[in-house]
VMD Tcl script that draws the C-alpha trace (Angstrom):
set ca {
  {7.72 -21.74 7.43}
  {11.49 -21.48 7.76}
  {11.55 -19.66 4.42}
  {9.03 -17.15 5.72}
  {11.11 -16.56 8.83}
  {14.10 -15.94 6.56}
  {12.17 -13.27 4.71}
  {11.79 -11.23 7.88}
  {15.56 -10.96 8.44}
  {16.51 -7.53 7.17}
  {18.41 -4.39 8.07}
  {15.58 -2.89 10.09}
  {15.55 0.85 10.67}
  {14.91 -0.05 14.31}
  {18.48 -1.40 14.45}
  {20.71 -0.06 17.23}
  {22.96 1.56 14.60}
  {20.22 4.03 13.64}
  {19.54 4.83 17.29}
  {23.25 5.57 17.66}
  {23.19 7.71 14.52}
  {20.30 9.80 15.85}
  {22.09 10.14 19.20}
  {25.09 11.58 17.38}
  {22.98 13.92 15.28}
  {21.23 15.12 18.42}
  {24.50 16.74 19.48}
  {24.41 18.99 16.40}
  {20.72 19.84 16.09}
  {20.67 23.46 17.22}
  {20.76 24.76 13.65}
  {18.25 22.19 12.47}
  {15.60 23.23 15.01}
  {14.94 26.53 13.26}
  {11.95 28.84 13.52}
  {9.35 28.90 10.79}
  {10.75 30.89 7.90}
  {9.01 33.85 6.31}
  {8.49 31.76 3.19}
  {6.60 29.17 5.18}
  {4.55 31.95 6.75}
  {3.74 33.29 3.30}
  {2.76 29.80 2.19}
  {0.34 29.46 5.08}
  {-1.12 32.89 4.40}
  {-1.58 31.97 0.76}
  {-3.29 28.74 1.75}
  {-5.59 30.59 4.15}
  {-6.69 32.79 1.26}
  {-7.50 29.84 -0.98}
  {-10.82 28.03 -1.39}
  {-12.91 31.22 -1.70}
  {-14.78 29.47 -4.51}
  {-16.29 26.01 -4.57}
  {-14.46 23.65 -6.92}
  {-16.69 21.26 -8.84}
  {-14.95 18.31 -10.44}
  {-16.96 16.45 -13.06}
  {-16.84 14.65 -16.39}
  {-15.61 11.24 -15.22}
  {-15.62 8.82 -12.32}
  {-15.16 10.17 -8.82}
  {-14.37 7.10 -6.71}
  {-15.53 7.71 -3.15}
  {-13.97 4.53 -1.75}
  {-12.54 1.12 -2.58}
  {-14.12 -1.45 -0.30}
  {-15.91 -4.70 -1.06}
  {-16.80 -2.93 -4.27}
  {-15.78 0.37 -5.82}
  {-18.20 3.24 -5.30}
  {-18.14 6.24 -7.59}
  {-20.13 9.36 -8.43}
  {-20.30 11.66 -11.43}
  {-19.21 14.86 -9.70}
  {-17.81 16.28 -6.47}
  {-17.87 19.75 -4.96}
  {-15.04 20.84 -2.66}
  {-14.98 23.89 -0.41}
  {-12.48 24.95 2.23}
  {-10.88 21.52 2.41}
  {-14.16 19.64 2.80}
  {-16.35 17.62 0.44}
  {-19.45 19.75 -0.02}
  {-21.41 17.46 -2.33}
  {-21.18 14.17 -4.24}
  {-23.50 12.84 -6.92}
  {-24.80 13.66 -10.41}
  {-23.49 16.95 -11.77}
  {-26.91 18.66 -11.80}
  {-27.52 17.77 -8.17}
  {-24.05 18.86 -7.10}
  {-24.40 22.16 -8.96}
  {-27.86 22.73 -7.47}
  {-26.55 22.02 -3.96}
  {-23.71 24.51 -4.38}
  {-25.85 27.35 -5.69}
  {-28.59 26.67 -3.16}
  {-25.98 27.35 -0.46}
  {-25.18 30.68 -2.09}
  {-21.67 29.75 -3.27}
  {-19.98 30.61 -6.52}
  {-18.23 27.75 -8.29}
  {-15.30 27.09 -10.55}
  {-15.19 23.89 -12.59}
  {-12.63 21.26 -13.50}
  {-13.68 18.85 -16.21}
  {-11.83 15.54 -16.04}
  {-10.15 14.42 -19.22}
  {-11.56 11.29 -20.82}
  {-9.09 8.98 -19.07}
  {-8.83 10.79 -15.72}
  {-10.50 9.74 -12.48}
  {-10.69 11.01 -8.91}
  {-9.81 8.70 -6.01}
  {-9.33 9.08 -2.25}
  {-5.78 9.98 -1.27}
  {-3.31 7.16 -0.73}
  {-2.00 6.28 2.71}
  {1.49 5.12 3.65}
  {0.95 3.23 6.93}
  {4.54 2.65 8.07}
  {7.54 4.94 7.61}
  {10.62 5.79 9.67}
  {10.35 9.38 8.53}
  {13.33 11.00 10.25}
  {15.70 8.08 9.64}
  {14.60 8.07 6.02}
  {15.33 11.81 5.80}
  {18.83 11.13 7.12}
  {19.44 8.33 4.63}
  {18.23 10.52 1.77}
  {21.40 12.57 2.31}
  {23.48 9.47 1.60}
  {23.83 7.90 -1.84}
  {21.42 5.09 -2.69}
  {23.29 2.09 -4.10}
  {20.18 0.11 -4.95}
  {18.79 -0.34 -8.47}
  {16.80 2.94 -8.38}
  {19.40 5.69 -8.83}
  {21.46 7.65 -6.30}
  {18.40 9.13 -4.52}
  {16.38 5.89 -4.58}
  {13.33 7.55 -6.11}
  {13.42 6.27 -9.68}
  {10.48 3.92 -10.16}
  {12.17 2.13 -13.05}
  {14.19 -0.91 -12.00}
  {17.77 -0.83 -13.32}
  {18.17 -3.89 -15.55}
  {21.98 -3.73 -15.54}
  {22.30 -3.63 -11.75}
  {25.52 -5.47 -10.99}
  {28.82 -5.13 -9.13}
  {30.37 -3.25 -12.01}
  {27.67 -0.57 -11.69}
  {28.36 -0.25 -7.95}
  {32.10 0.17 -8.47}
  {31.64 2.68 -11.28}
  {29.28 4.65 -9.07}
  {31.80 4.80 -6.23}
  {34.49 6.13 -8.58}
  {32.08 8.70 -10.04}
  {30.84 9.93 -6.65}
  {34.35 10.08 -5.23}
  {35.19 12.85 -7.68}
  {32.23 14.97 -6.59}
  {32.92 15.08 -2.84}
  {35.15 17.30 -0.75}
  {38.45 15.79 0.34}
  {37.49 15.47 4.02}
  {34.13 13.80 3.44}
  {33.47 10.10 3.71}
  {31.53 8.55 0.86}
  {28.45 7.11 2.56}
  {25.89 4.93 0.81}
  {22.98 2.70 1.70}
  {20.45 0.35 0.16}
  {22.89 -1.95 -1.66}
  {20.93 -5.09 -2.60}
  {23.82 -7.53 -2.38}
  {21.48 -10.43 -3.14}
  {20.78 -8.94 -6.59}
  {24.49 -8.65 -7.42}
  {25.12 -12.38 -7.33}
  {26.65 -13.72 -10.52}
  {29.60 -15.81 -11.65}
  {31.90 -13.07 -10.34}
  {29.96 -12.28 -7.14}
  {28.91 -15.35 -5.19}
  {28.34 -13.82 -1.75}
  {28.94 -10.72 0.38}
  {32.61 -11.65 0.70}
  {33.03 -11.01 -3.02}
  {31.25 -7.65 -2.67}
  {33.68 -6.72 0.11}
  {36.71 -7.87 -1.90}
  {35.56 -6.00 -5.01}
  {35.37 -2.75 -3.09}
  {39.00 -3.22 -1.98}
  {40.15 -3.25 -5.61}
  {39.37 0.45 -6.04}
  {42.33 2.76 -5.55}
  {40.44 5.46 -3.64}
  {42.02 7.24 -0.69}
  {38.68 8.47 0.63}
  {36.93 6.29 3.27}
  {33.92 4.56 1.72}
  {31.11 2.84 3.64}
  {28.02 1.36 1.97}
  {25.24 -0.21 4.03}
  {23.46 -3.31 2.79}
  {19.71 -3.17 2.25}
  {18.77 -6.60 3.56}
  {21.01 -7.28 6.55}
  {22.91 -5.30 9.23}
  {26.10 -5.23 7.20}
  {28.37 -2.48 5.90}
  {30.95 -2.73 3.14}
  {33.99 -0.55 3.90}
  {37.08 0.09 1.81}
  {40.63 -0.05 3.19}
  {40.76 3.68 3.94}
  {37.67 3.40 6.15}
  {38.95 0.23 7.84}
  {42.25 1.97 8.62}
  {40.35 4.70 10.45}
  {38.28 2.13 12.31}
  {41.34 0.17 13.39}
  {42.99 3.32 14.79}
  {39.86 4.01 16.83}
  {39.73 0.45 18.17}
  {43.37 0.50 19.19}
  {43.13 3.94 20.78}
  {40.06 2.97 22.79}
  {41.17 -0.63 23.44}
  {38.03 -2.04 21.93}
  {38.06 -5.78 21.31}
  {40.96 -8.21 21.49}
  {42.78 -7.44 18.25}
  {46.34 -8.76 18.03}
  {47.33 -6.89 14.89}
  {46.01 -4.80 12.05}
  {46.23 -7.81 9.77}
  {44.03 -9.80 12.16}
  {41.46 -7.02 11.97}
  {41.44 -6.88 8.18}
  {41.29 -10.68 7.98}
  {38.33 -10.80 10.37}
  {36.35 -8.23 8.39}
  {37.15 -10.01 5.12}
  {36.00 -13.35 6.56}
  {32.74 -11.73 7.68}
  {32.21 -10.08 4.30}
  {32.02 -6.64 5.94}
  {31.24 -4.95 9.23}
  {28.36 -6.69 10.96}
  {25.72 -5.94 13.61}
  {27.10 -3.94 16.57}
  {30.36 -3.34 14.69}
  {28.43 -0.75 12.70}
  {28.52 1.48 15.77}
  {32.28 1.85 15.28}
  {31.56 3.86 12.15}
  {29.76 6.49 14.21}
  {32.87 7.01 16.32}
  {35.16 7.85 13.42}
  {32.98 9.86 11.05}
  {34.16 13.49 10.83}
  {32.28 15.90 13.09}
  {31.64 18.18 10.12}
  {29.77 15.36 8.38}
  {27.42 14.97 11.35}
  {26.92 18.73 11.34}
  {25.97 18.68 7.67}
  {23.54 15.82 8.16}
  {21.82 17.49 11.11}
  {21.63 20.98 9.60}
  {19.74 19.72 6.57}
  {17.40 17.35 8.40}
  {14.23 19.45 8.60}
  {14.59 20.44 4.95}
  {15.05 16.78 4.08}
  {11.94 15.79 6.02}
  {10.09 18.40 4.00}
  {11.60 17.08 0.76}
  {10.53 13.52 1.60}
  {6.96 14.65 2.28}
  {6.88 16.78 -0.87}
  {7.87 13.68 -2.81}
  {5.24 11.69 -0.92}
  {2.54 14.20 -1.87}
  {3.60 14.02 -5.51}
  {3.14 10.24 -5.29}
  {-0.45 10.69 -4.11}
  {0.14 10.21 -0.38}
  {-2.18 12.37 1.72}
  {-1.58 10.58 5.06}
  {1.68 9.09 6.31}
  {2.00 6.94 9.42}
  {5.37 7.56 11.01}
  {6.87 5.06 13.44}
  {9.73 7.20 14.75}
  {10.19 6.84 18.50}
  {13.72 8.13 19.17}
  {13.68 11.40 21.23}
  {15.77 13.22 18.61}
  {13.39 12.16 15.86}
  {10.36 13.22 17.86}
  {11.86 16.64 18.61}
  {12.53 17.14 14.90}
  {8.99 16.13 13.96}
  {7.62 18.47 16.64}
  {9.59 21.35 15.13}
  {8.62 20.39 11.59}
  {4.92 20.15 12.45}
  {4.94 23.92 12.95}
  {5.81 24.39 9.27}
  {2.54 23.25 7.71}
  {3.42 19.63 6.76}
  {2.90 18.74 3.12}
  {0.87 15.64 4.08}
  {-1.08 14.60 7.17}
  {1.29 12.98 9.67}
  {-0.09 10.19 11.84}
  {1.84 8.80 14.80}
  {1.45 5.10 14.04}
  {3.09 4.03 17.30}
  {0.13 5.31 19.31}
  {-2.06 2.62 17.79}
  {0.29 -0.31 18.42}
  {-0.96 -2.81 20.99}
  {0.73 -5.77 22.65}
  {-1.45 -8.34 20.97}
  {-1.09 -10.89 18.22}
  {-3.26 -12.85 15.88}
  {-2.90 -15.99 13.84}
  {-1.81 -14.17 10.68}
  {1.23 -12.73 12.42}
  {2.64 -16.12 13.20}
  {1.83 -17.41 9.72}
  {4.00 -14.66 8.25}
  {6.82 -15.30 10.69}
  {6.64 -11.88 12.31}
  {8.94 -11.81 15.30}
  {7.45 -8.64 16.77}
  {3.73 -8.83 16.26}
  {3.05 -5.88 18.55}
  {4.67 -3.61 15.97}
  {3.13 -5.21 12.90}
  {-0.41 -6.05 13.89}
  {-3.05 -3.67 15.13}
  {-6.06 -5.65 16.32}
  {-6.88 -7.77 13.25}
  {-4.94 -5.59 10.80}
  {-1.51 -5.98 9.22}
  {0.75 -3.80 7.07}
  {2.91 -5.71 4.59}
  {5.85 -4.76 2.42}
  {5.51 -7.01 -0.63}
  {8.92 -6.11 -2.01}
  {9.00 -3.84 -5.05}
  {11.34 -6.09 -6.98}
  {9.47 -9.34 -6.60}
  {12.79 -10.89 -5.60}
  {11.86 -11.17 -1.92}
  {8.60 -12.84 -2.81}
  {10.06 -15.54 -5.01}
  {13.76 -16.04 -4.38}
  {13.60 -15.88 -0.58}
  {10.71 -18.30 -0.49}
  {12.22 -20.73 -2.99}
  {9.17 -20.53 -5.19}
  {6.49 -20.26 -2.52}
  {4.21 -17.51 -3.80}
  {3.59 -15.43 -0.72}
  {0.90 -13.34 -2.30}
  {-1.18 -16.48 -1.91}
  {-0.72 -16.00 1.83}
  {-2.11 -12.50 1.40}
  {-5.19 -13.99 -0.18}
  {-5.58 -16.33 2.78}
  {-5.42 -13.29 5.07}
  {-8.19 -11.63 3.09}
  {-10.22 -14.83 3.39}
  {-9.71 -14.81 7.17}
  {-11.14 -11.29 7.33}
  {-7.81 -9.69 8.21}
  {-7.45 -6.04 7.24}
  {-4.45 -6.06 4.86}
  {-2.70 -2.87 3.81}
  {0.54 -2.37 1.89}
  {3.57 -0.26 2.70}
  {6.21 0.89 0.22}
  {9.37 -0.18 2.06}
  {10.84 3.33 1.85}
  {13.68 4.41 1.88}
  {15.20 1.17 0.56}
  {12.48 0.98 -2.07}
  {10.69 3.84 -3.86}
  {7.94 5.63 -1.94}
  {4.99 4.95 -4.23}
  {1.72 3.38 -3.00}
  {0.30 3.26 -6.51}
  {3.37 1.42 -7.80}
  {3.17 -0.94 -4.83}
  {-0.48 -1.65 -5.63}
  {0.39 -2.21 -9.27}
  {3.11 -4.68 -8.32}
  {0.66 -6.57 -6.10}
  {-1.84 -6.95 -8.93}
  {0.45 -7.67 -11.86}
  {2.57 -10.67 -12.73}
  {5.03 -8.20 -14.29}
  {7.09 -7.58 -11.16}
  {10.51 -6.12 -11.87}
  {12.70 -9.03 -10.88}
  {10.64 -12.21 -10.63}
  {7.30 -12.47 -12.48}
  {4.45 -13.99 -10.50}
  {1.68 -16.35 -11.46}
  {-1.25 -14.03 -12.22}
  {-3.74 -16.10 -10.28}
  {-1.72 -15.59 -7.09}
  {-1.75 -11.80 -7.30}
  {-4.15 -9.45 -5.55}
  {-7.15 -8.15 -7.42}
  {-7.13 -4.53 -8.51}
  {-9.81 -3.70 -5.95}
  {-7.92 -5.44 -3.13}
  {-4.71 -3.59 -3.92}
  {-6.39 -0.17 -4.15}
  {-8.22 -0.80 -0.90}
  {-4.91 -1.78 0.71}
  {-3.42 1.68 0.03}
  {-6.52 3.67 0.94}
  {-9.38 2.56 3.21}
  {-7.57 -0.49 4.63}
  {-4.52 1.64 5.49}
  {-6.83 4.19 7.12}
  {-8.37 1.44 9.24}
  {-4.90 0.21 10.16}
  {-3.95 3.67 11.44}
  {-7.39 4.15 13.03}
  {-8.10 7.30 11.02}
  {-11.08 5.93 9.12}
  {-13.44 7.20 7.72}
  {-11.85 10.69 7.62}
  {-9.06 9.21 5.49}
  {-9.28 6.66 2.70}
  {-12.84 7.71 1.80}
  {-14.59 10.66 0.19}
  {-17.97 11.58 1.67}
  {-20.06 14.70 2.17}
  {-18.72 16.61 5.15}
  {-15.45 14.71 5.15}
  {-11.95 15.99 4.47}
  {-11.20 16.56 0.79}
  {-8.06 14.42 0.58}
  {-8.28 13.32 -3.03}
  {-6.25 12.65 -6.16}
  {-6.71 13.13 -9.87}
  {-5.12 10.17 -11.67}
  {-4.22 10.08 -15.35}
  {-6.01 6.76 -15.85}
  {-8.56 4.53 -14.14}
  {-6.64 1.91 -12.11}
  {-9.66 -0.40 -12.12}
  {-10.31 -0.29 -15.86}
  {-6.95 0.15 -17.60}
  {-4.66 -2.63 -18.78}
  {-1.69 -3.92 -16.76}
  {0.69 -2.02 -19.03}
  {-1.32 1.20 -18.67}
  {-1.50 0.78 -14.90}
  {2.30 0.84 -14.73}
  {2.27 4.36 -16.17}
  {-0.56 6.01 -14.20}
  {0.46 9.47 -13.00}
  {-0.80 11.52 -10.07}
  {-1.97 14.68 -11.90}
  {-3.13 16.48 -8.75}
  {-3.02 15.81 -5.03}
  {-5.21 17.69 -2.55}
  {-4.27 17.43 1.14}
  {-6.65 18.85 3.75}
}
mol new
graphics top color blue
foreach p $ca { graphics top sphere $p radius 0.5 }
foreach p [lrange $ca 0 end-1] q [lrange $ca 1 end] { graphics top cylinder $p $q radius 0.2 }
display resetview
């Protein structure tokens, strides 16, 4: 149980640092809270002119839902964002023409299938949009969206990246990064976070550099950044520092800036950098949701509660969101159940809704093996299923790629990126697909309008390049979202 408690210790996006960051950005939001542009207006007009014809999709499996068993039909008719008919092609065609509609057809390729849209149940949307403007120092590329794990992720890569990025920035900008998985950097040369901190000091870069860790409230700062921080502390008489050397020694002994010390960073960042972050925020929210739609997400549960975040989302909601946004916080209740304590959740009111739970299984597999010292936690997931708990999966964005399908694949396959799992302890294909569709809809209390396809319901559906229930493990890793319809 102690191992499970350890797993829950992470750099939560609920941390006071992110509240402070949003407070600072709130001072510069006038330009971000912009009116709907003419392009957005044109987009909405174009959308209002669509769906004049019924679309009939046929020629393969149309999965209507993933529940205790998978249900599928031969064809589906869609009109004006609603499912008009489901069933055999002849019956669907007859239903359409009997209603007096004209139809256009899409024949599925031999490997393609239709499924309900995927649902991301837990996302700090605005904070994620802020972090997307920083550089991602995890093993997924600078924007954190690459779904291929970097096999040569090590301290040398991090240092090379800092040197490379330093050359691309303006002189007055700080180099800001996040998502550094320090636990994956451990080697003969890097034994702990102290070595990560010391390695960063070896770079002869005059620009302040700050990189936030992915798994704990810790920031690695180079000497230029620490110099700026020390000046601020002295000027404002913060702390009981005897000398600059004492300060540098303290940070080195800690292995970086920790916990509330992160707030110091917000006091010394250039005003222009805050202005840049705030000006681009609404566009970045839109970019995140565009990416989400491309990954097959039709509904996203946001857990933002900061006033600045809510004002941004209110402004953005006027711009025809790319996916359906669900305020997940409105369904939280102050209740707990046995499964919450089994998983070591310290705040069950935010993780458990009635008898439902959203889990981040850890894209890498590292969290599920290394942190538990061999205890296969997916076996705990199976026990939750056996208890009748509604289990859904979240991606762990922005520290991990935003991809429900990839998350489901990781939960079903022993071929996790970092630490392979015993196949018998994985989820079944059906369980994993349910966890990113109908189970996630139940978790957000938006079922059956989401996570299912039924006559009269919203046509939130996907066309996938392969059948996730029938293909091999290798093929499942390469399934693509060919089309995503959000209604």
